[in-house]
N, C-alpha and C positions, 0 to 999 in steps of 0.2 A: 159664587158662580160654579155650579155643578151641572146644571142642565141649561144649555144655552141654545137659543134659536136665533139664527142669522138669516135674514130674509130681505128682499127688495127686488127691484127690477134687474133684468139681465145686464151684465157688464159693469157692475158697480164695484167689484172688488170683494164680493162676499166670500169667495173661495180663498183668496189670499188672507183676508181677515180671519177666517175660520182656521186656516193652517197655523197662523201665528198664535192664535189663542189656544189651540190644541197643544202646541208645543210648550207654551208657557204654563198652561194649567194642568198638563198631564192628563188631558181628556182625549178620548177618541173622537175623531171628526168623521161625520157621516154626510158626504155630499149627496143630496137627493138625486142629482142627475145620474150618479153611479148606481143608485138603487132602482131608478125608473127605467134604465136602459141596459141591455145586455152588451157584452163586449163587441158584438157585431153591429151595434147601433139600433137594434130592434127594441121596441118597447116591451116591458114585462106586463103581465096581466094586472089589472087593478087589484085582484085578490092577492097575488104575490107581493105587489108593492105594499098593500095595506098590512099584510102579515109581517113583512120585514120592518116596516115603520113602527108597528105596535111593539115588536120585540125590542127595538131601540128605546122607546119611551119607557119601558119597564126597567131599564138599567138604572143604576145609581147615578151615573154621570155620563154626559154626552154633549157634543156640539153637533147640531144638525143645521146644515147650510142649504138654503134653497127654499122654494115655495111648495112644490109637490101639488097634490090635489087640494082643493079647498077644505075638504073634510080633514085631511091629515094636517093641514096648516093650522086649523082651529084646535085640533087635538094637541098639537105640539105646543101652541101658545098656552094651553091649559097646563100642561106638564112642566113647562120650562120655568126656571126661576129668573132667567135673564133673557130679555128680548132685545135684539139689535136689528134695527130697521135702517138699512143702507138706502138712502134716498137722495142721490145726487141730482143735479140739474140734468134734464134729458140729454143735452148735448154731450155731457161727459159720459153718460152711459153709451151713447152711440160711438163716441170717440174711442173708449176703452174696448168696445166690441170690435171696432175696425182695427185697432192696434193689435189685439190678440190675433186676428186673422192675418195681418201682415207679418207679425213675428213668427207665426206658425210655419212660414216658409223655411225658417231656420231651426226652430225648436218647438216641439210639441208643447202646448200649454200644460202646465203642471196640473195634475188631477183630472185632465180631460179623459173622458171614457175611451179606452183602448178600442181601436177599430172604428171609431166614429169620425165622420168627416168634419173638420173644423169649418169648412165652407158651408156645409149644410147646417151646422150648429150656429154659425153666424147669421145665416138667412133666417133661421128660426128665431134667433134673438132679436133681429130687426123686426120681424113680425110681431113678437110679443111687446117690443118697445112701442111699436105703432099703436097697439091696442091698450097699452098700459094706462094712459090717462083715464080710460073708462073704468079701470080696476083700482089703481092706486090713487084713491080720492081722499078728500078731507073726511068724508063719511067713514071710509075704511080706517083711516088713522084714528078717528074718534072711537071706533069699535075696538081697535087694538089697544088704545089707551084705557078703555073701560075693562078690557080683559086682563090688563096688566096690574090691576089692584094688588098690592102686596108683593109685587115683583119689581125688578129693576128694568126700566125701559130706556134704551138709548136710541135716539133718532138722529142718525148721522147724516148731515145734509151737505157736507163738503169734504174734499180730500183732506183739508186741515182738521176737520172733525175726526175723520178716520185715523189720521196720524196721531192726534192727541189721545184718542181712545186706545190705540195700540200701545203708545208709550206709557200710558197710565196703567194698563192692565196686563202688559206682557213683560215688564221689567221685574226681574226677581231681586228681592232685597236680601 
């Protein structure tokens, strides 16, 4: 595991998983939300995002968490040696997104873009979740599986799967 792509629907725990892996593997974590948005919450240009993404892909090791643009998603899957698809039931994605919003009244979510509104981010997550069944389909999974030839692909479909994966891959011997 040197080049790890962590992806899936909003609110599934991708950031937390990415942070734990980065710490255990000694790899730098690159959350795509922090690349796609400036500190004030405005979106960077497509060109700026693509250049930053490309620079990361050329490194020896990395963990990239998030979806980004479709073009960058497929590039990332091509360069990665490990693909981690976080695919919880929809109700859990909605619940974790709500929980993050509620907890933000007391503590800012770790890794959340500085200056970005957690409320606006939550509303955007809900919009993406509502549209997600049209994108995160069995056909997309088949395409991901086809692109994973010769790579490790982990399809985590429950919090128990995530916990087992974290325990298996972050414990140092």
